[in-house]
N, C-alpha and C positions, 0 to 999 in steps of 0.2 A: 325132646331137643336137648343138647347139653352144649355149654360153651367149648370153645376151641381148645383142644389138648386134653379134655375129660371124655372118660368114657360115657357110653349112654347109661342114664340111671334106670335102676331096675323098675322103677315106679314112673309111669310116665307121667308127664305133665299134662298132657292131652291124651285121652283114650275114648274112641268112639267107635261103635261097630255099625257098619253099614252093609248091607245086603245088596251087592250090585251085579248079582248074577242074571238079573232080569234087564241091566241095562247095557253091561259090557257084551260084546260078540266074541267070538273065538280069538280075534287078533284086536289089540288095542296100544295105544300110545300113552305112557304116563309123562308129564311135563309138570312145569311149574309156571305161574304167573304171579304178577305183584303189582302194585300200584303205589302211588305216591300221593301226598298231600300238597300244601301249598307250598312246602319246604323241599330242596334238593335232597333225596334220600338214595342210599345206596343198598341194594339187596344182593347178597353173597351166598351162595351155597357151597360150601366147600367140599362136603362128602354125603351121600345119600344112597338109600338101598330099596329095593322094591322085589317083593315076591309074593305070590299069591298062596304060596305052599309052603315055604321055608322061613319060619319067623324068626330063626336064629342068625340070618344072614347079616343082619347089622353087626354082629359080633366080629366080623372080618374086616369092616371098615378101618380104613388107617386114619387116625384121626390126631396124630403127632407129626411136627414137622411142617405143617400146613403154613401158608404165607399168612402174615398178620397185616391186618388193615387199621390197627389202632394207631392214633398219632402218638409219637413218641413223648415221653413225659419231659426231656430235657430238648431244648430249641436245638436245631442243627448248628446255629453259630455260636453255641456254648459248648460243642462238643470237643473233646481233646484232638480228635483228627482235623477237625475245621481249623482249631486254632493252629495247630502244628503246621499244617499246610500254608496257611496265611503267613505265619511267621517265616517258614522257608522263603516263600515267594518274595516277602518285602526284602529280606537279605540278599536274595539273589539280585533283586532290583538295585539295590543300593552298591552293591559289589559291581555290576554291569555298568552303572551310571558312573562310579568313580573310576574305573578302567578307561570308559571313553572319554571322561575328563582329563585322565593323564596324558592320553593319545592325543588329545588336542593341544594340551599344553607343550608336549614335546615337540608337536609339529610346529606349533607357533614360534618356539624357541629355535627351531632348527631354520625357518624361514627369516627370522630377525638375524641370526647368525649368517644366512647366505647374503641377505640385503646388506649387512654391514661389511662383508668382504667384497661386495660387488664394486666396480669402477663407476665412475661418474656416466661413462657413456651406455654402460649396459642398463641402468635406469632409464634413461631415453629411448632406448630402442628395444625394451622388454617385450612388447607385444609380437615381434617376429621370432622370439626366441624359440627354438624345437629341443625337444628332449635328446640328450647325449645318447640315451639308450635305444632310441628309434633310429638313429643315424649309424651308431656303430652295428645293429643288427642288419642294417640295410647294406652295409658294406663289407659284412661279413669279417667284422672287427678290424676294417681297413687293411685287408689282404692285399698282398702284392699283384694277386691275380686279378683284382678289380681295378687296377690303376690304368688310366686312359691317357694321362699326360702329365708331366713334370714342368712347373713353372719357376720363375726365379724366387718366389715365396713359398713354394711348397708343391705337394702333389695333388692331383686330381682324379678322384675315384668314381666308377659308376656304382650306382646302389638302386635298390628296388624297395620301395615303402611299402607298408603292410597292405595298402589298396592296390598294389601292382602297379603304380606309377614309377617309371624310371626316372631318375634324378642324377646330376653331377654334383659331386660333392669335392669341395676344395679346401685343403687343410694347410693352414697358414700359421706360420712360426711367429709367436708373439715376442720373442726375444730381441728381434730388431725393431728399430723405429719404422723402419719401411715397411714391415708387414703389418704393424698396428695401423699404420696411416693409411694403408691401402685397404684394410679390412673396413675401417670406418668409413672410408669413402664410397665403398661399396653398399653398405647398408644404410647409409645416409641419403645416397642418389638412387640406385637401383631399387632400393627396398620401397620407393615412394613412387616410382615411375611405373606406367602399365601403357604397353603400346605393343602392336603385334609384330614389330620391327625390332624390338629389343628383348634380349634375354631375360626371362622372367627370374626373379629372385625369390624363392619360397620361403627363406629364413635364414637364420644363424645360429650357432650353438658355441658354447665353451666350456670344454671340460675342467680346464684348470689355466693359471695364469700363462701357461706356455703351449695351449693348445687352442687356436681359432679355427672355426669351421664356417663354410658358407656352402649353402644348399642351392642349386639352380634347377630349373628345367633341363633336362637331357637333350642335347643336339644329336640325333643319329649319326648325321652326316659329316660331323667334325668341322674344322675351319676351311675357310675359303682358299686358303693357300695350298691345300692338299688338292684341289681340283683345278689349279691353275698353273703353279710352278712344278715342272719335272713330274709329271704324272703320266701314266700310260694312255695311249690315244683313246681307248676305248672310255677312259674316265674323263676325258678332255671336255671341258663345258663347252657349248656351242656358243657362237656370237650372241645369238638372242637370249640366251640363258644368262650371260654374263650382263648384258644390258639390262635384264629384269632384276637381276640380283643388284646390281648398282643402284637402281631405282629405289629397291626397297632400303638399301644402306641410306640412300639420301632422304627418305621419308622418315627412319629413325634420326638421323641428325637434325633434320627440321623440327621433330617434336621437342629434342632436347633444347634445342635454341629458342622457340617461340611457342611450342605447344602446350609448356606447363606453366605454373605460377611464378617459378623460379628459372633463370637460365642456367641450364647445365652444360659445362664444358667438358667433353670426353678427354681430349688431350692426348689421345694415343690411338687414333683411327688407322688401322692397317689391316692388311688380309688376314693375319694370323688372328685378329680379334673379330672377325666376323664369322659368325657359326651358322650352319645349314641345319635344318630340321629335316625330319623324314621325307618332307615333301619339296626339298631344295628351296625352301624360302629362307631368306637371309635374315640374321637376327644380330645386332650390334650387341657386343658383349666386354667383360674385362673393364669395369669401371673403377679399377684400382687407383687411377690418376685423376678421376673425376672431381669436381669442385662444381658447387651451386653458389649463383649470384645473382644479385639484383638484375633486372633487365637494363639494357643500353649501359652497362658500366664494364670498363675493362680492368682486369685483374692486376694488381700491383705487388708482384713478387719477384725475388731475385734469384730463386730456386728454378733451375731448368729442369723440366721433366719431359719424358716422350722418348720416342725412338729416333734415332738420328737418320736422316732423310725423310722424316714425316714431318718434322718441325719446321715451321715458317722462319725464315730469317730473323724477323724481330723477336721470336722466342728464344733462339740460338743467342742472339744478342743481348737482350735485356731481361729475359725470364719471362716476359709479359705474355699473356694468352688472352684470347678473344673468341668470338663466334668465327672470326674471320681465319685465326690460326687452325681453328678445327676444319674450315672449308679447304685450306691448304693441304692438311693431311688427306682429306677425301680426293683432292685432286690428285695426288700422289697415287692414291689407290686406283683411281680411274686408270691412270697411265698403265700402272702394273696389269690390271686385269685384262684390259685391251690388248696389251702387248704381249702379256703372258711372260713377263720378265720382272723379276724381282729386283728391288732397289739395292745397288751396291754388289751385285752378283755378276762377275764376269762370265759371259757365254760367248763360245766361238761360233 
């Protein structure tokens, strides 16, 4: 026997001659066996040879480059490789933590700067705000091909959100007091109301001080006036459909007046503000002139708002509005829809 890496000694440590010719048969197997004591031991044979005729066979054994099972003299945590790897890991962790902290600080500063630049009304209605990038992508960067209507305060675009839902996007100019007043009226009233006969307001967006955006549920069949006044006979609504639509508008108006915690006055009920969804169900929209008041109170204002022909006489005279003045406008709508004639337009 010899330690690993050394040649077999010329003089064996143990040498005994045994005659096994009477024991072994023509074929036999040579193997090893070992045993352990009370402690755990390991027995490993790295190289061996056996021959019953060639005693020099052991000289050809490879005894160098064999694996070593001896414990290292230096512990692993004290080796150069371990120390170098641990140092690099700590430096990388510190760098990553510093980078993450810098990003958080920049984000916090940006949010503070945006809040400082916000107007008071933005903080009040912040939960309904949508990302401008989402609206811009939905309308193909407000392409002219997506325009479906033009109002007094801006254009209306059709858009498709990432989930596939179609929406109507109204872009309002912030440069005029009328635009900002209508915008705030919409998000303060319609943004809080939920009824099957009211147009759903999904949210609002503001890119800059000169651009305000409102996002509504898209009404596939447009406004009611397109189906009542000067339309093809094939598209003309039947009398039954007109009555059904008027009942739905009445349900929406009743909810505004008595179905919510505050009284909401629409102040501009007319055919062009009644929208029809894909199933031809009516939804009252355009709350740009709406105002909220406590129940059983009449507004006191000298500013006359509304559409000529739909305003009650007391509104024209004093500017005061109430639930009764909304009902007056609804009555004009009934006459128009039933007769098929628009107010103020002469027909032969």
